[in-house]
N, C-alpha and C positions, 0 to 999 in steps of 0.2 A: 338235294343239298346244294348242288352246283347252281341250280336256278335261284335258290334262296340267296346264296352269296352274290350272284350277279345282280339280283334285285336290290340287295343292300348297297352294293357298290354304285349302282345307278342313282339310288336315292342320295348317297353321300356326295356324288359328283354334282347332282342337281342342287343340293344344299349349298355346296361350295360356290357354285356358279351364282346362286341367289345372293350369298353373302358378299361375293366379289363385285356384284353389279353396282355401278355408280348411279347415284340419284341425287336429287336436289333437296337440301334442308335449309330452312330459313328460321328467323326469329328476331327478337328485339332484346336489346340490352339496356337496362335502366339502373339507377341507383336506388337506395333503400326508400327514398321518398317518391319514387315512381317517375322521376325525370329521365328523359332519354339521354343516353351517353353516346355522342358521336365520336368517331375516331378510335373506337375500341378495336384492337387487333384480334381477329378470330383466325386461328391457324390450326392446321392438322398436325398433331405431334408426330415428329419424325420425318416430316416432309417440308418442302418449301411452299406448299400451297396454302392459301389463306385469303382473307378478305378483311375489310374494315367496315364498321357501322357507319351509316350515313347520318345526316343531321337529325333524323328521327329515331336514331338508335337501331335501325333495321339492318339486317345482313342476309346474304344468300350465299350458299357454297355447295359445290359438288362433292359428295362424300360417299364412303362405303360404310356398311353397318358396323364394322369392327374398328372404325376410326375413333380417335380420341381428340376432341376439340379443346383448344386452350384459349381462354378469353383473358386478355391482359390490357391494362391501361395504366398510364403513369398515375401513381397516387392511389390505385385500387388494388385490392387483393386478387391475385390471379386465380382463376378457377379452371379446372379440367373436367370435362363431361364426356362420357362415352356415348356415341351416337345411337347404337342399337337400331331399333326400328322406328325411332322418333322421326316425325316429319317437321315438327315445329319445336324449337328449343329456345325458350325465353330465359334470360339469365339476369339475376340481380347481383351486381358487384358491390362489395363492401369497401368502405374506405380503408386504405392501408394505414397501419400504425405509423409508417413513414409517409408524411404528408407530401402533397404534390410539390410544394416548394422546397422539399428536402431532397429532391432529385435535381442535382445542380449540373450546369455546364461548367466544367473546370478546364484547366490547361490541357489542350489536345484531347478532350474527351468529356465524358460525363461520369458522375459518381453520386451514390447515395450518401447523404450526410452522415448516416450512422456508420459508414465504413471509411469515411474520408479522414485522413490523418492531419490535414491542414486546417487553417482558419478561413472560412468563407461564409458569406451570407448572400441569399438570393432575394430579389425583389420581383414580385409577380407583375404580369402585364396589366392587371386591373389597377395596380397602384401607380404604374408608370404614367398613364394618361391623366391621372387626377391632378398632377402638379405641372404647371407650365414652366418652361425654361429649359436650362441645360440638364444633362444627366446628373450632375452634382446636386442640383436642386431637388431632383427626384429621390436621391439617396439620403438627403439631409434628414436627420432625425429618425431614419428607419434602419440605418446600419451603424452599429457601434464602431467607433474608431475612425469614421469618416467625418472629417471636419470641413465644413463649407462656410467660408467667410467671404462675402462679396462674390467675386468671380473666381476665387482660389479654392482648390480642392486639395486636401492633404489627407493621406491615410497613415495613421499611427505616427503623427508628429511631423517634424521638419528635419529632413535628413541631409540638407545641403546648405551652404552659405550663399552660393551664387549659381550653381548648376541647376538645371531644370528639376523641379520637385513635384511635378504633376504626375498622376498615375498613368499607366499605359492602358490604352483602349484597344480591345481586340473584338472585332466584329465577325461572327461566323468563322472563327479560327484564324482570321487574317489580321495581323497587326497594322493599325492605322487605316483600316478600310473605312469608307464613308459610313457615318452613323445612320441607321434607319430612321424613318419617321416614327413618332411615338406609337402610332397605331400598328406599325409593323414589328414592334418589339415583342418577343415572346417572354424573355426573362433578361434580367440584369444580375450578374453575379459579381461580387466584390471579393477578390482574393487578397488576403492581408499579411500572411506570414510567409516565411521562407519555404516551408513545405509545399505551399500552394503556388508560389510565384517563381520559384527557382528555375522552372522549365523555360521561363522567358529571360533568364539570365540578366544581363546588364540593363535590359529595358524594364525589368520588373521590380527594381529596387524601391520604387515609390508606391508599390501596390499595383494591382491589375483590375481593370473593370472589363468584364466580358459581357458582350451584348449578343444575344442570340435572336435572330429574326425569325418570323413565321415561315413555315415551310409547306403547310397544307397537309391533308391526310390522304393516305392511300385508299383506293377503292371507295371514293366518296363523290357524291354528286357535287357540282359546283356550288359553293356557298358565296353569295355576293354580300358585300358591305358597302353602304353609302353613309357618309358622315359629313355634316356641316357644322362649323363652329364659328361663332362671332366673339371677338375679344375686344375689350376696352382696357386700356392701361392709363392709370392716372398717377403722375409722379407723386411720391410721398413727400408732403410739404414739411418744412421744419416747424417747430413749436414757437417760432418767433417770426415777426414781420419786419419787412424793410420799410424805410420811411417813405411817406408820400412827399409831394412837393413842398407843402407847408412845413412839415417837420424838418425836412432837409434844409430849407431856408433858415429856419430858427436855429438849427444846430450850427450852421456856418456863420450866422450873424453873431451868435454867442462866441464862437471860436475866433472871430475877428475883433473881439473886444467891443462889440456893438457899434462897429463902424460900417455904415452903409457903403461907402466908397470902396473900402477894402473887401467887403462881402461880395459886391458885384464884380470886382476885379478877380476874385477867386473863382466864383462859380459861373460867371459870365451871363447868367440869366436870372431875371426877377419874375417869378411866375404870378405875382400879385397884380391887382388892378390899381395899385398906387406905388409910388417910389419908396415910401417909408411906412411899411405896414405895421411896424412895432413902435409903440410910444412908451415913454416913462410915466408911471403914475406918481401919485403924491409920495409913495414910499421909495421911489427911485427904482421900482421894478419895471422891467420891460414886458409889456403886455400887447397882445394883438389888437389893433384898431378894429372896432366893431364893423366899420365899413369895408375892411379888407376882405377881398374874395379872391380865390384862385382863378386865374384865367384858363388854366389847363392843369392837368395832373398826369404826367406821363407815366403810365404803368407799363413799362417795357416787358415785364414778365408776362402779364396778361396778354399782350400782343404777340410775344414771341413763342410762347409755349402753350400747348394744348393737350387734350386727351388723345392718345393715339388709338387707332383702330386697326383690326386685322380680320380678314375673312379667309377661311380655309375650307376647301372641299376635298374630301378624300374618298376614293373608290377602290375596291379591291375584290378579287375573286380567288378562292382557294378550292382545291379539290384534288382528285387523282383517280387513277385506274388501279388495277390489280398490281401493277408493277411501277407505277409512277405517282408522284405527288408534286404539286406546284402551288405557288402563291405569286400573284401579280397585283401590284398596287400603283396608284398614281395620286399625287397630291398637288394641288394648286393653291397658292397663297397670295394675298394682296395686303400689304402692310402700309399704313399711312402713319408716319411717326409723330413725335412730339413737336417738331418744327415743320414749317411749311415745305421745306426742301427735303425733308427726310422721308424716304419711301423705300420699299423693297417689294418685289413681286417676282414670281417664278413658278416653275413646275418641276417635279421630279417623278421618276417612275422606277420601280424596283421589280425584278423578276427572279424568283428562286425556283429551281427545277431539279428534280432528282428522278432518275430512271434506273431500274434494275434490268440490265441487258441480259443477264442470265443468273443462274444460281450463285455465280462467283464474281460477277463484274457489275458494278454500278457506277454511274456518272452523275455528277452534280454540277449545277451552274448557278452562281449567284451574280447578279448584275444590277447596276444602277446607272441612270443617266439623269442629269439635272441641268437646268438653266435658270439663271436669276439675273436681275438687274436692279440697281438701287441708286440712291443718291442722297447726299447730305452735304451741307456746308458746315456741319458741326465738327469741332475738334475738341479733344479733351484737355487742351492746354489753356492757360489763363491768358488769352489774347483776343483780338478783335474778331476772330472767327469762331468763337464759342458762344452760342446763343444763350445757353444756360447761365454762364458766368455774366454775360452782358445784361441779361434780363434782370439780374439783381444789382449789378454794380453801376449801371449807367445812371446819370443824374436825372431824377424825376422832375427837376426844374427846367431841364432842357426839352423843348417841344419835339414831338415826333414829326409833326407836319409844319411846313414853313408858313409863316404869317407875319403880320405887322402889328406891333403894339401901338395903337393909336389912342389919343386922349379924346374923351367925350367932353366938349366944351361946356355942356349943360351941367354935368355932375363933377367935372374935374377928375374923373376916374378913367382908367384905361380899358380899352377893349382889345381883344385879339382877333384880328381879321385874317382868316386863312387864305393863302394863295392857292388859286385854282388853275389847272391846266386847261387846254382847249376843250376837253370833254367835260369839264366841270368837276373833276376829281381833285382832291387835295394833293398838293405837291410835298415831297419829302423835304425835311429840314436836315441840313448837313453841317450845322454849327455846333455839334455836340462837344462839350469841353473835355470829355474823356479821351477822345481820339479825333485827330484832325480829319476834317472832311469825311465824316463817318456817320452812317445810319444803318444799323444791322438789319432792320426790317426791310429797308429798301434793297440792301445788298443781297438778301436772300432771294429776291426776285431777279437781280441783275447778274449775280455770279452763280456758279454751280460746280459741283464735284460729283460726277456720275461714274458708275462702274457696271460692267457686264461680264458675266462669267458662264462658262460651260464646262461640264465635267462628265467623264465617262469612266465606268469601273466594271471590270469583268473578272470573275474568278472561277475557272473551270477546275474540276477535281475528278479523279478516277480512283476507285477503291477495288482492289482485286483480292479475293479470298483464295490464297494459295493452297492452304489446307485448313482443316477445321481449327479455328482459333487464331490462325496467322493471316493477317491482312496487310497488304501493301497499299499505301496511299501516296498519290502524287497530286500536288495542287500548285497552280500558278495564279497570280493575280497581277493585274495591270491597272494603274490609275493614270488617266490623262486629265489635266486641268489647264484651262487657258482663261485669261481674264484681260479685260481692256478697260482703261480708265481715261476719262475726259475731264480736264480741269480748266476753268476759265475765270479770269478776273477782268472786269470791265475797265475801259480806259478813262472813265469820267470821274469816278469816285472810289474811295477806299484804297486798298493796298495796290490795286492794279493801275492807279493813276500815274504812279512814278514810272511805270513801264509803257504807258499809253496803251494798256491792254496786254494781258499775258495769257497764252494758251499752252497747255501741256497735254500730250498724248503719251500713254504708256501701255505696254503689254507685258504679260508674264506667262510663262509656260512651265508646268510641272509634270514630270514623269516619274512614277514610283512603281517599281515592280518587285514582286516577291516570288520566290520559288521554294516549295517545301516538299520533301519526300521522306517517308518514314515506313517503318515496319512495327506492327503491334502483334504481340503473341500472347494469347491468353490460354492458359491450360491448368489442369488440376492433376494432383498426384494423390492417389489413394483416398480420394473423396474429401479429405480433410485439409489438404494443402492446396491453396489457390494462388496462382502466379499470374502476373501481368507485366510484360517487358515491352519497353518502347525504345526504339532507336530512330533518330531523325537527323536530317541535314537541312539547313535553310540558308538562303542568300537573299539579301535585299540591296537594291541599288536605287538611288534617287538623284535626279537632276533638276535644277531650277535655273531658269533663264529670265532675265529682266531687261527691258529696254524702255527708254523714255526720251522724248524730245520736247524742246520748248522754243517758242517764238514770241516776239514782242512787237509792239507798234501796230495796233489795230485802231486807227483813228475813226473808222466807220462803225465801231462797236461790234456786236455779235451778229451782223448780217451773215457772216460765216466765220467760224473759228478754226478752220483748217490751218495747219502749220505753214503751208505754202503761201497763205495770204499774209501772214505776218511779214512786215517790212524787214525785220532783222532777226535772224536766228539767234537764240540766246544760249542754249545749252543742249547737249545731247550726251547720252551715256548708256552703257549696258554692262551687265555683269552675268557671270555664270558660277554656279555653286554645285558641287557634287559630293556625295558621300555614299559609303557602301559598308556592308557588314556580312560576315560569314559566320555561321554557327553550327556546332555539332552538339547533339542533344541525346541524352539517354535517361531513362526512368525505369525503376524497378519497384514493383509492389508485391507484397506477400501477405496472405490472409490465412490464418490458422483457425479452423473451427468457427469462422464467423465471429470470433471473439478477439483475436490478437492480430493487429495490423502493423506492418512496417512499410515505409516508402522511402526511396532514396532517388535523388536526381543529381545530374551533373550536366553542365552546359559550358562549352568553350566558345567565347565570342571573339572575333577579330574585327576591329573597327578602324576605319580610315581616319578617324578623328585624332588618333594618337600616333606617335612616332614608331618607327620599326622595332625599337627595343621594348616598347610597352604596348604594342598593338593588341596583344592577346590577353584576355582575362578569363579566369577560371572561376565558375560559380557553382555552388552545390548546396544540397540540403539533405537532411535526414529527419524523418518524422515517425512517430509511433502512436498507436492508440489501443485502448483496452476497453472493450464493451463489458463493463462489470455486470450489467443487467443480464447477461447470458450465463453468468456463473450460477452454480447450484445454490449458493448461500443467499442469492437475491431472487431466484426464479419464483419463489413462492410469494413474493411481495407484489400483489396484484396492481397496486397503484403506481409501480415503476414500470413504464413501458420501455424506456431506453435510458441507460446511464453510461456515459462514455468519458474516460479520461484520455487526454492526448497531450503530446509535447512535440516540439520541433526545434531544430537549429539549422542555420544555413548562412552562407556567405553570398551576398549579392553585391552588385555594383551599378555604376551609372556612367554614361558618356554623354549626358544631356548638356552639351556645350556647343558653341558655334563651330563651323568648319574652319579648317586651316589655322588652328590655334597653336600647334606645336612647332611648326617649321619656321624657317627663315624666309618669309615670303615678301614679294614686292608686288606693287600694283602698277600697271602700265596705264598711260594716258594722263599722267600728272603733268599738265602743260607748264612750261617755264619759259617766259618771254616768247610765247608763240611756238615753241618747239615741243614735240612729244618727248616725254621722259618717263622715269620710274620713280616711285616713292616707296620707301621702306615702311611696310605696314605693321610690323611687329617684331619683337625680339624672339629668337628661337628658344624653345625649351624642350629639348629632345627627350628628357626624362619625364615629361608630362604623362601621367597615367590615370588609371581608373580610380574614382571614388569607390571604396569598398565598405560594406556594412555587415557586421555580425548580428544576426537576428535570432533572438530566443523567444519562445512562446510556449505557454502551458495553459490548458483550459479544461473545463468540464462542460459537456453537453448533456441535457436532460430532457426527457419527455415523460410527463407525470400524469397520472389519473386517467380514467377511461376516456377514450375519444380524444386523447392528446389535449386535455384541457389546459395544461400548462407546459410549455416548451421554452427552452432558452439556452443561453450560454453565459458562462463567466470565464473571463480569460485575462491573463497577465502577459505583458510583452516587454521586451527590452531590445532596443536597436542601437548599436554603437557604430558610428560611421567614421572611417579613418581616411586620410589623404584627401581632405575636403578641397574641392576645386574653387579657387577664388582669384579674381583679378587684383593682384597686389600692386599698389601704387608705386611708381618709380620716381626718382628725382628728376626734376625738370631738365637737368643737364644731360640726361640720356636721350632726350628727344622723343621719348615714348611715354604715354600716360600710365601704362600698366603692363603687367605680364601675367599670364594665367599660370598658377602653380598649385601643387598639392600642399596645403599648409597646416592642417590641424585635425582635431578630432572632436566629435560631439556625440552625445547619446540622447535617446528619447525612451521614456518608460511610462507605462500607464496600465490602467485596469479598464476592461470593457465588460458591460453587462447588457444582454439582450433578453427580453422576456416577451412571450406571446401567450395570450390567454383567451380561451373561449369561455366568457362569463355566462352568457345565456345561449341556449341552443334550440329553443322551441320556436314558436311562431315569431317571437321577437328574438333575433340573433344579435349578440353583442360580442365583438372581438376587439381585443386591445393589444397594442404593441408598444413596448417601452424600451428605450435604450439610454444608457448613460456611459460616458467615457471620460477618463482623465488622461492628461498628458503632461509630462514634465520634461522640459528640454534643458540641456546643460552642455556648455562648451567645456571640454576637459583639457584641450591642448591648443595653444597658438604659438607661432614662432616669435611673436612680439608681445609687448606688454598689453596692448589694446589696439583695436580698430574702431574708429568712430565713423559712422556712416549715417547721415541725416539725423534723425531723432534717436538713433540707437548706438549703443556701444557694445562691442564684443570683447569680453575678457574671460580668462579661465575661471570657471565656477559660475559664470553668468549664463543667461539665456540668449538665444539667437534674437529674441525680440524684446530685450530690456530697454526701456526708455532711459535716456541719459541727456537731461535737459536742465535748464535753470529752474529754480524753485520760486514761485510767485509768493510774495509776502504781503500784497495788498497795496493800499494807497496811503500816502502821507497826509494826514488829516489837515495839516497846516497849510500846505501849498499844492496839494493835488498831484504830487509826483508819484510815479510808480515805484514800487519797492520790490527787491528780490532778496532772498536770504543769502548770506555770505559768511566768510570767515572774519574774525575780529579785526585783522589788519586792513580790511577793505570796508569796514562799517562806517556809517555816517553819524554825526552828532547833532544834537539840537542846539538852540541858541545858548543854552546854559553850558554847553561843552560836554554834555553827557551822551553816551552812545544811545541811539534809538533802538529799542528792542521790541521784538514781536515774538510772542510765545517763548520767551526766554532765549531768543536767538538774535544774532546781529543781522542788520539789513543794510542794503545800499540802494541808491537811486541811479546808479550807473550800471547799465546792462553788461558792459565789458568787465566790470569788477565782480560780477556774480559768477561763482563757479557752477559747474554742472553736477547733478546728483543722479543716482539711480532711483527712479520713481515708479517702479512697477513694470508690468509687461503688457504687450498689446494683444497677446493670444490668450484665450481662455484656458484656465487650468482644468476646467471640466465643462462638458456640454451634454445636453440631453434632448430627447424627443419622446413625445407621447401621442399615439394615434389611436383613436377610437372609431370603430365602424359598426353601424347598426343596419339591420334589415327588418322590415315588417311588411309582410305581404309584397305589394308591388313597389314599395318605397325603400330607398336606401339613403343613408345619411352618414357622413363621417366628418371628423375634424382632427386637425393635427396642431399640437403645441410644440414649440422648440424653445430652447433657452441655453444660456451659458453664464458662467461666472468666473471670477478670479482674474479679470483683466481690466485694462483701462483704454479709453478711446481719446485720441487727441482730436478735439473738435476744430479742425482747421477751417471748416465751412463757416462756423460762427465767428471765428477769429477774423476772417476776411472782411466781415461787415461790422467789426468792432475795432476799427483801425485807429481811433482816437486822433484823427487828423493826418496821420502819415500817408493815408491813401488819397489825400488831396480831395479831388472832386468825386471820388467813388462813393456810392451810396452807403448808408449805414443801417444797422439794425435799430429798431425803435427803442431797444433797451439803452442805447447810447444817449438818449435824451436825459438820462439820470446821471450824466457825467459830473464830476466834481466842479463846483463853483464856490466862490466865497460864501454864498448863501446855502450851499449844500455840502457841507464839510464831512458829513457822515457817509457820503457816497462810497461805494465799493469800486467805482470806476474812476480812473485818473482823468485829469482835465483834458479837454479837447482843444487842440490848437491846429489851425490849418497848416499843412505841411510840417507837422510837428516832428521833432527828432528825439523824443524821449524813449522811443523803442518799446513802449508798453505793450504793443501788439506783436512783438517778436516772440519767437519760440520759447515757451516756458510752461510750467505746470498750471498757469492761469487757464489753459485750455484743456487740461486733462479732466476727464469725468469717469466715474465708475461705469465700466462697460457691461455690468450684469443686466440681462434682459430676459423677458418672457414674451414670446411672440405667438399670436394666433396665425399660424403659417397657412392653413388651408381649411376651407369649409366646402363640402360638396353635398348637394342634394340631387337625387335622381328618382325618376319614376319609370318603371318598366311595364309595358303593356302586358296584361295577363296573357298566358300562353294560349288559352282558348280563343281569345279575341284576336291575337296576332295570327293564329292559324287560320281563322276565318277570313283574314285579310291576305292570306297567302304569304305571311311573313313568319320568319323564325323568331325574330326578336325585334323590339322597338323600344329604345330608351331615350328619354329626354333628360337633360341635366343642366344644372347651374353650379359653377364653382368659383370661389374667390380665393386668391392668393395674397399673402402679406396684408392681412386685414387690419391688424392692430398690434402694437407693441407697448410694453411697459418697460421704461428705461430712464435713466438720468440723462441720457444723451438727447439733446434738444434739436438736433439738426436733421431729423428724418429717421430713416431705417438704421437701427443699431448694427446691422450686419454689414460691416465694411471690410476693407482689405486686411490681410494678415499684418500689415505694418501698423494698423490701428489708426492711421492718419486719414481723416476725411478732408475733402477739399471743396472749396466753393465753386469749382468749375468742373466737377465730375458728375455726369448724369446719374441721379440717384435711382434707387429701386422704385418700382411701380406697384401700386395695388392693382391686381389684375382680375377682371371680371369676365367670365366666359359662359356663354350659353351654347348648347349644342344638342343635336339630335343624331342618333346612331341607329341605323336600320340594317338588319340582316334578313336575307331571304334566299 
């Protein structure tokens, strides 16, 4: 018996030793279609041991027979498998009902959308690279509530009168960190309501855009990426043309009363081969002589502007070991702009790294270094340094190249003989009537404005797991930026002639550092109660320094433009600006039974931009959601995957104003009669405080039908902003133009709808995304009756962007005078003494007698987007439409070239040829008179058009090499593609792209949007 017991004991011990023996198990993880899934986490339940699948979905791990393996990946259903005696374990992961893009990076962490109480939308990396341009352009039409007009981005309306209204950018958890290259972006998440943005306090009042960069996968072989892209940008042309030399001469000849002497005196140049190219026929009409020919036709636009080009090369490598992951990238670009002097080139590199030093401690490092240089003589102002403006406005009758107009004795007609330099090249003509001693094409070669910049950013972080669920985080970040500028105006021609040459050198330095420390504690009570508590502290400090020096008198030209060479110093200056903020943060989240969710946030910010009594602001939010689909009364409805109701309320604020606005400050260095002195820079306002907004939001999220065929959100919001920051105009007697005050109240409200559908899921895949948003802006309180600023008026009950201008009434048929609507006491009468009426209203021909009226708004009442994506075998195709309605555009660009003679020698639109004459009394255009004073081209509704538009925003076509062919070439993936942005628009606006600024005012001197064509190849191996 004893022997038997001993034998059994030995067998049991042997069995346990076999079971406890460690061995190697491997396998492959794929999706349901058989495609390998890289980056899947394979972990041993109850331990910290684990691995990740490589680019082929393969994994290897040391295990025991009684171990349980857990396979998890974002967007896939987690599986658990007991090892037993298996040597190879192949796993097929199913797509989770919560999609990949439903796991979002939010404020100070991540969250599944099904459990998130706030309002947020994520854009995937695949969509980021399709659209060229800024982050706002990539979000346009894809995220409801995000309005992108021109270069302006607004989230849920317009919350301020003059303080900054742009959203806050957060990159990898750091506010204001450098934005990654498009290829380095993993996701972009837009936070819109108080529940999602309150953790950023005063800086989140205008919404938050969170950008998460790529990090690489643990336990993965290096994956390399090489990408090349070629871009062409063509400026979107208006639907009207400017006059050529012949049309221009005819217009001015007509405006001078058909007087050749006066015409030549006005425009200074006759481009024809004869002195009197127009003759009167038997009917008394002025017609062009058949022998009249143009000697030249100066097309300044064609010479000054061109299609810009850019080359980009991007390389990256990602991977990791069992305890580390990394992502490194570098990008070089070379851009040649729309003008000869416009260029930009540079290189930047990013390195992200994370290492688990132990089971409880991990360190992270995000960094970026960049260098760029560029140049341009272009300015956005309407002056002689704006090539776009000049290319349209300069007289086409003035020659580009110098020459002599000589008569041919044989024909009696003139020839134009160009002047040549010693090398045989044409010489520039400097006799342009628009500007004295000026030729913009020549000055682009003789003057320059160049810049050079270098930046470095580093953000180290440490995470310490104190106990299960409790994690301490400390993160610091430092940004250093330095730039240098060189500016030169030659001494021979143009603006620099008055100084005999002008040189300027400037430098600037920026230092911005942040420190963050926090505790996160996640724990459960009785399995049904789930808690998440966050406590944090942050401090931010920013310094900016600027220096410049000028010298003049360079009679030898640009042999050297060093300041020390200038015979006379002209000006020198420097400035320093500082700002700082301290913040205390807390957040509480509670989840009951995965059905009921509550979140609450509180943040206290202290800003150096306000006085001691109002320096601190308190911002908070509370939100809740209810997953109705988890209730028993809905659990049997198979076509409802997820249905959630949510609501939130919070108080946010903003300090987006300049530095040193509240105090009684003086500026030193204000010289008076050669002595150093002080100047009073502004009146104090010690009670200056935060703008604060009350934010309400309520919505429903849904996921319907098998495979999440239809997902979306419908949401209502209301945002009321009080204590609006605005520079209030002061009487001249104070000696100060204005003072910054908290003056009024305004609200925004609207509806947002987002829909995502999987229409086809077979060999031909068809996904669609649609968004529509409405916004209504209303000023509810002002301390005065009205504020008038530019084309807008602010009154109680009105909008921030209401037009307030004179109303155009057309043209007086009898004399060609312009007419505006007016009140009866300002109306004009005809020869019979009767009031002239238009549409039953009184009119006047005096601009000053015409009152202003509210005539619509410049911002859309609603805007929408529609994106369709298709895949068939190796091909992919997508297109995006966007649109807006309910607003008007003030076509200032068209106005600039319809000046009716007030612009003197400035060129005109061809439409102006139809101006009123005694023989053309039915014209809708007033008469043209050189140096006219009728003010017909002044600000009025004559230039207002319906802003409604539909735009083909993007088309993308790609081809991906089949996997078996790519594998035979030792590649993981190879894709070639072509994409076009801003291809076509339908709109009443005739001056180019209908997407202009929030003010709704287009200008003849602002560089318009381009149609962008890109070709690229992307290789992974």
